[in-house]
C-alpha positions as CSV (number, residue, x, y, z in Angstrom):
1,M,37.2,-12.2,-260.4
2,M,40.6,-10.3,-259.9
3,R,39.0,-7.4,-262.2
4,K,35.7,-7.0,-259.9
5,L,38.1,-6.9,-256.9
6,L,40.3,-3.9,-258.5
7,I,37.1,-2.3,-259.7
8,A,35.7,-2.6,-256.4
9,L,39.0,-1.1,-254.2
10,L,39.6,1.9,-256.6
11,P,37.2,4.4,-254.6
12,I,39.1,3.4,-251.6
13,L,42.7,4.0,-253.0
14,M,41.6,7.6,-254.9
15,C,40.6,8.5,-250.9
16,V,43.8,7.3,-249.7
17,L,45.7,9.6,-252.8
18,L,44.2,12.6,-252.1
19,F,44.4,12.5,-248.2
20,A,48.0,12.0,-248.8
21,C,48.5,15.2,-250.8
22,T,46.4,17.0,-248.2
23,Q,49.0,16.0,-245.6
24,N,52.3,17.5,-247.8
25,E,50.8,20.8,-248.6
26,P,51.5,22.0,-244.6
27,L,54.8,20.6,-244.5
28,E,56.0,22.7,-247.4
29,S,54.3,25.6,-245.9
30,S,55.9,24.7,-242.6
31,A,59.3,24.8,-243.9
32,D,59.2,28.4,-245.8
33,T,57.8,29.7,-242.4
34,S,60.6,28.5,-240.5
35,T,63.1,30.0,-242.5
36,Q,61.4,33.1,-242.7
37,A,61.7,33.4,-238.9
38,G,64.9,32.4,-239.0
39,E,66.0,35.6,-241.2
40,T,63.6,37.8,-238.9
41,Q,65.6,36.6,-235.9
42,I,69.1,37.3,-237.2
43,S,68.1,40.8,-237.9
44,E,66.2,41.6,-235.2
45,S,67.4,39.3,-232.2
46,E,70.6,38.1,-231.0
47,P,72.2,35.3,-232.7
48,T,71.1,31.9,-232.1
49,E,73.0,28.7,-232.4
50,T,70.7,28.6,-235.7
51,A,72.6,32.2,-236.5
52,D,75.8,30.9,-235.9
53,K,75.9,28.2,-238.6
54,E,74.2,31.0,-241.2
55,T,76.4,30.2,-244.2
56,I,76.3,33.8,-245.5
57,P,79.5,35.9,-243.7
58,A,78.5,38.3,-241.1
59,D,79.6,41.3,-242.7
60,T,77.6,40.6,-246.3
61,D,73.9,42.1,-246.5
62,P,72.2,39.0,-246.9
63,S,69.8,41.3,-250.1
64,E,73.3,41.6,-251.6
65,S,73.5,37.8,-252.5
66,D,73.1,35.9,-255.2
67,S,69.4,34.2,-254.5
68,E,69.7,31.0,-256.3
69,E,73.1,30.6,-254.6
70,V,71.0,31.2,-251.3
71,T,68.2,28.4,-252.5
72,S,71.1,26.0,-253.3
73,L,72.7,26.7,-249.7
74,A,68.7,26.2,-248.1
75,E,68.3,23.1,-250.1
76,T,71.7,21.7,-248.7
77,E,70.8,22.7,-245.4
78,A,67.5,20.9,-245.6
79,S,69.1,17.6,-247.1
80,T,72.0,17.7,-244.7
81,P,72.1,19.3,-241.0
82,P,74.8,21.9,-241.2
83,T,78.1,21.1,-239.2
84,E,80.2,23.7,-237.4
85,E,83.3,22.1,-239.7
86,A,81.0,22.8,-243.4
87,T,79.7,25.9,-242.6
88,T,82.7,27.7,-240.8
89,E,86.0,28.5,-242.6
90,A,88.5,27.1,-241.1
91,P,90.7,29.3,-238.9
92,E,94.3,30.0,-240.3
93,E,97.1,28.3,-238.3
94,P,99.4,30.6,-236.5
95,T,102.4,31.8,-238.1
96,E,105.5,31.4,-235.4
97,P,107.2,34.9,-235.5
98,A,110.7,35.0,-236.7
99,A,113.5,34.3,-234.1
100,V,115.5,37.0,-233.2
101,A,118.9,36.3,-234.6
102,L,122.8,37.7,-233.7
103,Y,125.5,37.7,-236.4
104,Q,128.9,37.8,-235.6
105,L,130.5,38.3,-239.1
106,A,133.7,37.6,-240.3
107,P,134.9,38.2,-243.9
108,E,137.8,36.2,-243.4
109,V,140.0,34.3,-241.1
110,N,143.2,36.8,-241.1
111,S,141.7,40.4,-240.5
112,L,141.5,41.7,-237.4
113,M,138.0,43.4,-237.0
114,Q,134.6,43.2,-235.0
115,S,131.3,43.2,-236.5
116,Y,127.5,42.3,-234.8
117,V,124.1,42.5,-236.5
118,I,121.0,41.8,-234.9
119,K,118.0,41.3,-237.0
120,T,114.7,41.6,-234.9
121,T,111.3,39.6,-235.4
122,N,110.3,42.3,-237.7
123,G,113.2,42.2,-239.9
124,K,114.9,45.5,-238.3
125,L,118.5,45.5,-238.2
126,I,120.7,46.7,-235.2
127,V,124.6,47.0,-236.0
128,I,127.1,47.0,-233.4
129,D,130.4,48.3,-235.0
130,G,131.6,46.9,-238.3
131,G,135.2,47.4,-239.2
132,I,138.3,45.4,-240.5
133,D,142.3,45.9,-240.7
134,G,144.4,43.6,-242.3
135,E,143.6,41.8,-245.4
136,G,140.4,43.5,-246.0
137,K,141.2,47.0,-245.2
138,D,141.4,48.4,-248.6
139,R,138.6,46.3,-250.4
140,D,135.2,47.6,-250.8
141,P,133.4,47.2,-247.7
142,Y,131.3,44.1,-247.1
143,M,128.8,45.2,-245.0
144,P,126.0,45.9,-247.8
145,S,126.2,42.4,-249.1
146,A,126.4,40.8,-245.7
147,L,123.1,42.7,-244.5
148,R,121.4,41.9,-247.4
149,A,122.2,38.4,-247.1
150,I,120.8,38.5,-243.5
151,L,117.6,40.2,-244.9
152,G,116.9,37.7,-247.6
153,L,117.7,40.3,-250.2
154,E,119.4,40.3,-253.5
155,D,122.2,42.5,-254.5
156,G,121.5,46.1,-255.2
157,E,118.1,45.8,-253.0
158,Y,117.1,48.5,-250.8
159,F,117.4,48.0,-247.0
160,E,117.5,50.0,-243.8
161,V,119.7,49.9,-240.6
162,E,117.5,51.3,-237.7
163,A,120.6,51.6,-235.5
164,W,124.4,51.4,-235.9
165,F,126.6,51.8,-233.0
166,L,130.1,52.8,-233.3
167,S,132.0,51.4,-229.9
168,H,135.0,53.6,-230.4
169,A,137.7,55.2,-233.2
170,H,139.3,52.2,-233.7
171,K,139.4,51.0,-237.7
172,D,138.9,47.5,-236.9
173,H,135.4,48.5,-235.5
174,M,134.6,51.1,-237.8
175,Y,136.3,50.9,-241.1
176,E,133.6,49.4,-243.0
177,L,130.7,52.1,-242.1
178,S,133.2,54.9,-242.8
179,K,134.1,53.1,-246.4
180,M,130.2,53.0,-246.7
181,L,129.6,56.3,-246.1
182,R,132.4,57.9,-248.0
183,D,131.1,56.0,-251.3
184,Y,127.2,56.5,-250.8
185,S,124.9,57.8,-253.6
186,A,121.5,57.1,-254.5
187,D,122.5,54.0,-256.4
188,S,123.6,52.2,-253.1
189,N,120.2,52.0,-252.3
190,Y,120.0,51.8,-248.3
191,K,119.4,54.0,-245.5
192,I,121.1,54.1,-241.9
193,N,118.5,55.5,-239.8
194,H,120.3,56.3,-236.6
195,I,124.5,56.3,-236.1
196,Y,125.1,56.3,-232.4
197,F,128.6,57.1,-230.9
198,D,130.3,59.0,-228.2
199,F,134.3,59.7,-229.1
200,P,136.4,61.9,-227.2
201,E,137.6,65.4,-228.8
202,F,140.8,63.5,-230.1
203,G,142.0,66.9,-231.5
204,S,141.7,69.1,-228.5
205,A,144.7,69.8,-226.2
206,E,143.3,68.1,-223.5
207,Y,143.0,64.9,-225.5
208,S,146.0,65.0,-227.7
209,A,146.5,61.3,-227.7
210,Q,148.2,60.2,-230.9
211,N,147.3,56.8,-232.7
212,G,148.3,55.4,-235.9
213,D,145.0,53.0,-235.9
214,M,142.5,56.4,-235.5
215,E,140.5,57.1,-238.5
216,I,138.8,60.1,-236.7
217,S,139.2,62.3,-239.3
218,Q,137.9,60.0,-242.0
219,I,134.9,59.2,-240.0
220,K,134.1,63.2,-239.7
221,E,134.2,63.5,-243.0
222,N,132.5,60.6,-244.5
223,I,129.3,61.0,-241.8
224,N,129.4,64.5,-243.3
225,K,129.0,63.2,-246.8
226,Y,126.2,61.0,-245.9
227,G,124.3,63.3,-244.4
228,A,124.6,65.8,-247.1
229,A,123.6,63.1,-249.4
230,I,120.2,61.9,-247.4
231,G,119.3,65.5,-247.0
232,A,119.4,65.2,-243.2
233,E,118.9,68.7,-240.8
234,I,121.1,70.1,-238.7
235,K,121.4,73.3,-236.4
236,D,122.7,76.3,-237.2
237,G,126.6,76.4,-237.0
238,S,126.9,72.6,-237.0
239,T,127.9,69.6,-239.0
240,Y,126.1,66.5,-239.6
241,Y,128.7,64.9,-238.1
242,D,127.9,67.0,-234.5
243,D,124.1,66.2,-235.3
244,I,123.8,62.3,-236.5
245,N,122.5,61.1,-233.2
246,G,125.7,60.7,-231.1
247,A,128.6,63.2,-231.9
248,V,131.2,64.5,-229.6
249,I,129.3,67.8,-229.0
250,N,125.9,65.9,-228.8
251,A,127.3,63.6,-226.1
252,E,124.0,63.2,-224.6
253,A,122.4,61.0,-228.0
254,V,124.7,58.3,-226.1
255,S,125.0,58.7,-222.5
256,K,125.4,56.1,-219.6
257,G,122.2,54.7,-218.1
258,L,120.6,55.3,-222.0
259,S,117.9,52.6,-222.6
260,F,115.8,51.9,-225.6
261,E,113.9,49.3,-227.3
262,I,114.0,48.5,-231.1
263,D,111.2,45.9,-232.2
264,G,111.5,44.1,-228.9
265,V,115.0,44.3,-228.4
266,K,116.1,46.5,-225.7
267,I,119.7,48.5,-225.4
268,E,121.5,49.4,-222.6
269,V,124.4,51.9,-222.5
270,L,125.9,50.7,-219.2
271,Q,128.9,52.8,-220.0
272,T,130.9,55.5,-222.0
273,W,134.3,57.2,-222.2
274,D,135.5,59.0,-218.9
275,P,138.2,61.7,-219.3
276,A,139.3,60.6,-215.6
277,D,140.1,57.3,-217.4
278,G,142.8,59.2,-219.9
279,T,142.6,58.8,-223.6
280,S,146.5,57.4,-224.4
281,N,144.5,53.9,-224.4
282,L,141.9,54.7,-226.7
283,N,140.4,51.1,-226.1
284,D,139.2,52.5,-222.6
285,T,136.8,54.8,-224.5
286,S,134.8,51.9,-225.8
287,L,131.0,52.0,-225.2
288,V,129.9,49.1,-223.0
289,L,126.1,48.0,-224.1
290,R,124.0,45.6,-223.1
291,A,121.3,44.0,-225.4
292,W,118.1,42.2,-224.1
293,I,116.9,39.5,-226.1
294,G,113.8,38.2,-224.5
295,E,115.0,37.0,-221.7
296,Q,118.5,36.8,-222.4
297,S,121.0,39.1,-222.1
298,V,124.1,40.0,-224.7
299,L,127.0,42.5,-222.8
300,F,129.2,43.8,-225.4
301,L,132.3,45.1,-224.0
302,N,134.2,45.8,-227.2
303,D,137.8,46.8,-226.8
304,L,137.4,47.8,-223.2
305,G,140.9,47.5,-221.2
306,S,141.6,47.2,-217.9
307,I,141.1,51.0,-216.6
308,G,137.6,51.0,-218.2
309,G,136.9,47.5,-216.7
310,R,137.4,48.4,-213.5
311,R,135.2,51.1,-213.3
312,L,132.6,49.1,-214.7
313,L,132.9,46.5,-212.1
314,K,132.8,49.4,-209.7
315,T,129.6,50.5,-211.2
316,Y,127.5,47.8,-211.6
317,G,129.2,44.8,-209.1
318,E,127.0,41.4,-209.6
319,K,124.7,43.6,-212.0
320,L,126.9,42.7,-214.7
321,K,125.7,39.2,-214.7
322,S,125.0,38.3,-218.7
323,D,124.2,34.8,-220.6
324,I,126.1,35.8,-223.5
325,V,129.6,38.1,-223.6
326,Q,131.8,39.5,-226.4
327,M,135.3,38.8,-225.3
328,A,136.6,42.4,-224.9
329,H,139.5,43.3,-227.1
330,H,139.3,40.6,-229.3
331,G,140.0,38.1,-226.2
332,Q,143.1,39.5,-225.1
333,A,144.6,42.3,-223.1
334,G,140.9,43.6,-222.3
335,V,139.2,43.5,-219.2
336,N,140.8,41.8,-216.1
337,K,139.3,38.5,-214.8
338,D,136.8,39.6,-211.9
339,V,135.1,41.4,-214.8
340,Y,134.6,38.3,-216.4
341,Y,133.7,36.5,-213.0
342,A,131.3,39.0,-212.1
343,I,129.3,38.8,-215.7
344,D,129.6,34.8,-215.3
345,A,128.2,34.6,-219.0
346,D,127.4,30.8,-220.3
347,V,128.5,31.9,-223.7
348,H,131.5,33.6,-225.2
349,L,131.9,35.4,-228.5
350,W,135.3,35.9,-229.6
351,P,135.9,38.3,-232.6
352,T,139.2,37.2,-233.0
353,P,141.6,36.5,-236.1
354,I,143.7,33.0,-236.3
355,W,146.6,34.7,-235.3
356,V,145.6,36.1,-231.9
357,W,143.7,32.8,-231.2
358,K,146.6,30.4,-231.7
359,N,149.2,33.0,-230.4
360,A,152.1,31.1,-231.8
361,N,154.8,33.5,-230.6
362,Q,153.0,33.9,-226.8
363,T,152.3,37.6,-227.3
364,Y,149.1,37.8,-227.0
365,Q,147.3,37.6,-223.3
366,I,144.3,34.9,-224.7
367,D,145.6,31.8,-223.2
368,E,145.6,33.4,-220.0
369,V,142.3,34.8,-220.7
370,R,141.0,31.2,-221.5
371,T,142.2,30.1,-218.5
372,W,140.1,32.3,-216.2
373,L,137.3,30.8,-218.0
374,Y,137.7,27.3,-217.7
375,G,141.0,26.7,-215.6
376,E,143.0,25.8,-218.8
377,S,143.7,27.3,-222.0
378,F,141.7,25.6,-225.4
379,L,141.8,26.2,-228.9
380,T,138.5,24.7,-230.2
381,A,134.9,26.5,-230.7
382,S,132.0,24.8,-228.8
383,E,128.4,25.7,-227.8
384,Y,130.1,27.6,-225.2
385,D,132.9,29.7,-227.1
386,I,132.1,30.7,-230.4
387,V,134.9,31.8,-232.5
388,S,135.1,33.9,-235.7
389,C,138.4,32.7,-237.0
390,L,137.2,29.0,-236.3
391,Y,134.2,29.4,-238.8
392,A,134.1,26.6,-241.1
393,R,133.9,28.7,-244.7
394,Y,133.9,32.1,-245.6
395,P,132.4,34.0,-248.4
396,G,134.8,33.6,-251.1
397,A,133.5,37.5,-252.6
398,N,132.8,39.4,-249.7
399,T,130.7,41.9,-251.9
400,S,128.5,39.6,-253.2
401,V,125.0,38.5,-251.7
402,K,124.8,35.2,-252.9
403,A,128.6,34.5,-251.6
404,W,127.3,35.7,-248.2
405,D,124.3,33.4,-248.5
406,R,126.1,30.4,-248.4
407,M,127.5,31.1,-245.2
408,I,125.8,33.8,-243.2
409,D,123.8,31.0,-241.1
410,G,127.1,29.4,-239.8
411,M,127.5,33.1,-238.2
412,K,124.2,33.0,-236.7
413,I,122.9,32.5,-233.2
414,E,119.0,32.2,-232.9
415,F,117.5,33.4,-229.9
416,P,116.5,31.8,-227.2
417,Y,119.6,30.5,-227.1
418,I,120.3,27.2,-225.4
419,V,123.0,25.6,-224.1
420,P,124.0,22.6,-221.9
421,E,124.6,23.2,-218.8
422,R,128.7,24.6,-218.8
423,P,131.1,23.9,-216.5
424,D,132.0,25.5,-213.2
425,L,134.3,28.9,-213.4
426,P,137.0,28.4,-211.6
427,P,136.4,29.8,-207.9
428,E,136.7,33.8,-207.8
429,E,140.1,34.6,-206.2
430,T,139.5,36.5,-202.8
431,D,142.1,38.4,-201.1
432,D,144.3,36.7,-198.7
433,P,143.1,37.2,-195.5
434,E,146.9,36.9,-194.2
435,E,148.4,39.7,-192.7
436,I,151.2,41.3,-194.8
437,I,154.5,42.0,-192.3
438,P,156.5,44.0,-194.6
439,V,160.2,42.2,-194.6
440,E,162.7,44.6,-193.2
441,H,164.7,46.5,-195.8
442,D,166.9,49.2,-196.4
443,Y,165.3,51.1,-199.2
444,V,163.6,54.5,-199.1
445,K,160.4,53.5,-197.3
446,D,157.6,56.5,-197.9
447,G,155.6,55.6,-200.6
448,L,156.7,52.3,-201.7
449,V,154.3,49.9,-202.7
450,A,156.1,47.1,-203.9
451,Y,159.2,45.1,-203.5
452,Y,160.0,42.4,-205.4
453,S,163.5,40.7,-204.1
454,G,165.4,38.6,-206.0
455,K,167.3,37.1,-203.1
456,Q,163.8,36.1,-201.5
457,N,161.3,35.6,-203.7
458,T,158.6,34.7,-200.9
459,R,157.4,36.4,-197.6
460,D,159.0,32.9,-196.0
461,G,162.4,32.8,-197.7
462,H,163.7,32.3,-201.0
463,N,162.3,29.1,-203.1
464,K,163.6,28.6,-206.6
465,D,160.8,26.1,-207.5
466,S,158.1,28.8,-206.7
467,A,155.9,30.2,-209.7
468,E,155.3,33.1,-207.5
469,W,156.8,36.3,-206.8
470,E,156.1,37.6,-204.1
471,D,155.8,41.5,-202.8
472,L,157.6,41.7,-199.5
473,V,155.8,44.9,-198.8
474,G,152.2,45.1,-200.2
475,G,151.2,41.7,-201.2
476,H,150.7,42.4,-204.6
477,D,151.8,39.0,-205.5
478,M,152.8,38.1,-209.5
479,T,152.7,35.0,-211.2
480,I,155.7,34.3,-213.7
481,T,155.6,32.4,-216.7
482,K,157.8,29.6,-215.6
483,N,159.6,27.1,-218.3
484,N,163.3,26.2,-218.8
485,D,164.6,29.8,-220.0
486,N,162.2,31.5,-217.1
487,Y,162.7,30.6,-213.6
488,F,164.1,31.7,-209.9
489,S,168.5,31.8,-209.4
490,D,169.8,32.5,-206.5
491,T,170.0,36.1,-207.4
492,G,166.7,36.6,-208.9
493,L,164.0,36.1,-212.0
494,R,166.1,34.6,-214.9
495,T,164.1,35.7,-218.3
496,K,164.3,34.8,-221.6
497,G,161.8,34.9,-224.4
498,S,158.8,35.3,-221.7
499,K,156.9,38.2,-220.3
500,H,155.7,38.5,-216.7
501,N,152.6,40.5,-216.1
502,F,152.6,42.7,-212.9
503,P,149.0,42.5,-211.0
504,D,146.5,44.7,-211.2
505,A,147.3,46.8,-208.3
506,I,150.7,47.7,-209.9
507,V,149.0,48.8,-213.0
508,D,146.9,51.2,-210.8
509,T,150.2,52.3,-209.6
510,V,151.7,53.6,-212.9
511,N,148.5,54.9,-213.8
512,G,148.3,57.3,-211.1
513,Q,149.3,61.1,-210.4
514,A,153.0,59.7,-209.6
515,F,155.2,56.7,-209.6
516,T,158.5,55.4,-209.4
517,I,160.1,52.2,-211.0
518,E,163.1,50.5,-210.1
519,I,164.3,47.5,-211.8
520,L,168.0,46.3,-210.8
521,L,169.4,44.1,-213.5
522,G,172.2,41.3,-213.3
523,D,174.4,40.2,-216.5
524,F,172.9,41.1,-219.8
525,V,172.9,39.7,-223.4
526,S,170.8,40.8,-226.3
527,V,168.9,38.5,-228.2
528,G,167.1,40.0,-230.4
529,N,167.8,41.2,-233.6
530,E,165.9,44.9,-233.1
531,F,164.9,45.6,-229.7
532,N,165.8,44.3,-226.0
533,T,162.3,45.2,-224.0
534,F,162.9,45.3,-220.3
535,I,159.4,46.8,-219.1
536,N,156.4,47.6,-221.3
537,G,152.8,48.0,-221.7
538,S,151.1,46.0,-224.5
539,G,149.9,49.7,-225.9
540,D,153.1,51.0,-225.2
541,E,151.9,53.4,-222.9
542,I,155.0,53.0,-221.2
543,A,158.5,51.5,-222.8
544,L,161.6,50.9,-221.7
545,F,163.8,49.1,-224.2
546,R,167.3,49.1,-226.0
547,R,167.4,49.9,-229.6
548,N,170.2,47.5,-230.6
549,S,170.8,48.9,-234.2
550,V,172.4,52.2,-232.4
551,D,173.1,50.7,-229.1
552,E,170.5,53.3,-227.1
553,L,168.3,53.1,-224.0
554,E,164.9,54.6,-224.6
555,L,162.1,55.5,-222.1
556,K,158.9,56.2,-224.2
557,F,155.7,57.3,-223.6
558,Q,152.7,56.8,-226.0
559,I,151.0,60.0,-223.9
560,N,152.2,63.5,-225.5
561,A,153.0,62.2,-229.0
562,G,155.3,59.2,-228.0
563,V,158.1,62.0,-225.8
564,R,160.9,59.8,-224.9
565,I,164.5,60.0,-223.3
566,K,167.6,58.2,-225.0
567,V,171.1,57.0,-224.1
568,K,173.7,56.0,-226.0
569,D,176.3,53.2,-225.7
570,C,174.4,51.2,-223.2
571,L,175.5,48.2,-223.7
572,N,177.9,48.0,-221.3
573,L,176.3,50.4,-219.0
574,L,173.3,47.9,-218.6
575,Q,175.3,45.1,-217.1
576,N,174.5,44.9,-213.7
577,S,172.8,48.2,-213.6
578,L,170.1,49.8,-211.6
579,I,167.3,51.6,-213.9
580,T,165.0,54.2,-212.2
581,I,161.9,55.8,-213.7
582,T,160.4,58.8,-211.8
583,Y,157.1,60.3,-213.4
584,A,154.8,62.9,-211.9
585,Q,151.9,64.6,-214.0
586,N,152.7,68.2,-214.9
587,D,156.6,67.3,-214.6
588,V,159.1,66.1,-215.9
589,V,160.1,62.4,-216.3
590,R,163.8,61.5,-215.0
591,L,165.9,58.6,-216.3
592,Y,168.5,57.3,-213.7
593,V,171.3,54.6,-214.5
594,N,173.2,53.3,-211.4
595,G,171.6,56.5,-209.6
596,E,172.7,58.9,-212.1
597,L,170.6,60.7,-213.8
598,K,171.0,60.1,-217.7
599,G,168.0,62.1,-219.4
600,E,164.7,64.1,-218.7
601,T,161.5,64.7,-220.5
602,P,159.7,68.2,-220.9
603,T,156.4,68.3,-218.9
604,I,154.2,65.0,-219.4
605,N,150.5,66.0,-218.9
606,G,147.7,63.2,-218.3
607,S,148.3,59.6,-216.9
608,L,149.5,56.8,-219.0
609,G,146.2,54.8,-219.0
610,A,148.1,51.3,-219.5
611,S,145.8,48.3,-219.8
612,D,148.6,46.0,-218.5
613,L,152.5,46.3,-217.6
614,F,155.3,43.5,-217.6
615,I,159.0,42.7,-217.5
616,G,160.7,40.5,-220.1
617,H,159.1,40.1,-223.9
618,A,157.9,36.8,-225.9
619,A,158.7,38.5,-229.2
620,A,161.7,37.1,-231.1
621,N,162.9,40.3,-232.2
622,K,162.9,41.9,-228.9
623,Q,164.4,39.3,-226.6
624,F,167.2,39.2,-224.2
625,D,168.6,37.2,-221.3
626,T,169.6,38.4,-217.9
627,T,168.2,38.1,-214.4
628,Y,165.8,40.6,-212.8
629,R,167.6,41.0,-209.5
630,S,164.5,43.4,-208.0
631,V,161.8,45.6,-208.6
632,R,160.4,48.0,-206.6
633,F,157.5,50.7,-207.3
634,Y,156.2,53.7,-205.5
635,E,153.0,55.6,-205.7
636,R,155.4,59.0,-205.8
637,A,158.6,60.4,-207.8
638,L,161.5,59.7,-205.7
639,T,163.5,62.6,-205.4
640,P,167.2,62.6,-206.7
641,E,169.0,62.1,-203.5
642,E,166.1,59.1,-202.5
643,V,167.1,57.7,-205.8
644,M,170.9,57.9,-205.0
645,A,170.2,56.3,-201.4
646,N,168.2,53.4,-202.9
647,A,171.2,52.7,-205.4
648,V,173.7,52.9,-202.3
649,V,171.7,50.1,-201.0
650,D,172.1,48.0,-204.3
651,G,175.9,48.5,-203.9
652,F,176.6,51.1,-206.4
653,T,178.5,54.1,-204.3
654,S,178.2,57.7,-204.8
655,A,181.7,57.7,-206.4
656,D,180.9,55.2,-208.7
657,A,177.5,56.9,-210.2
658,E,179.7,60.2,-210.5
């Protein structure tokens, strides 16, 4: 029965199978047609979503593709509809550009030196200074190894410095470069593309300043050696020193107002040296540079002193505002506090050796400078104060890249540099609105700038508890260093083992075309074993002192090769004495004691260029014990008759002085 049923259904099953086969053939043909249409559409029409999903790269000719590979891809598409993720190469993750970094280099803790390096996003190097004086002065240069470590190179690998700036001609700022150029050869395997500086012509008659710290002749010679070694082109009649981007003759290469960009870092030249500042204080010839790294600015004051600082402030005022500032002259005896107040920086860079930072002998102005910043002195580093002598580690072998590798990151500041909100600076001092009514006195009044009286140390009377010595005629008050050995007595300022700085207005007076200084001393006791220094500037621009070994009073000026006046047998002479110094440019300088002329110099040309002025001394070998009974300053040179008239007022008669 079943068999008969199957035989009866067989024709029907065959018809069904035949119908099914007939239906499959058009499906295959339809798929082929669709693929061909798609290919035609890609080549002849605007891309469609289907074309976007094409797995053959757009820049590849389909005819050049392997046919089997195409077939395989088509089969995959037929079985698994393509997705964007499956058919398109995943884009590479964008890499963050390297951060710009500033390095404050220090090969060891003790040497006086300054060296800054900026590494740009693309690894270009900008160097500011690069010098050393002290322990490392006579060693092989450390800079090549430090620069290779910054770039991530090995010993001996080639590198380039895009721009190298020299701020001024002191070896603690330029001696490393000088040594590098002196020893340069093909084996050195580096190149310096641009050297920028603007030094005064110290060898000329106009700028005849002498300074044992100047290595100007060596840097000239070594730049010439380097220029010859690299085959640099020079103009006829010139030297490489003249032509390599910043020499004395080519001063326009580095000039005020110049700005340029190196791989996104903008460099501004805010100030160069000015003959009006004089050159007896070489620090005031320093370049002032500002680097803009993104939105942040770094101001490099280098070794700028008070004279150059006042010119900088007068030129720019509030435009000096910067995020980071390098502290002038290693943080002491540089620019005055009003310049720092105008800069108003969040971060302070201190290229300072440990003996200056600690100031154990109270020789330096650094304690006062730190007080300007925060209202008190301090001895620790922080996010606000990055101090080179307080780094945790230093390279043990300064000429080894591996030694620098181990601690170079500890000398690095990455940008943007973010610090917490800093403490407020002390309020900027303003001129006292009080009208100064000169106190009556019998001294010569014409040209009198300041009168500090030992019997009336304030304008309101005598106050032995005061820490101010008030000027009775001009309001140029000075703050004294008050302690058990330095205080006001009934007759004046008793001084032993400390110095007391005059205000800027008095410094300006002695830097003028003419001045007179009069100092009335009480009983005098020698303490120091070498000198007794009565009035001085930090750079010895002016120095009045006793040389103890020969009992001579000396008046010394740094300009004109340290010309000086000497007075013999002065120990007794200085007891309760009036010392008068008269000075005028292009004229002789005279020294009087008790109204009597004791000596004079040959003609002196130029201004003193003092960065500061003080009485007393903190150095143990220069101390003494006396009372400053009065001090007077004039803005002109008094005549011999006027000197005698003031001596008479102080109790020295004409007969006494003869």
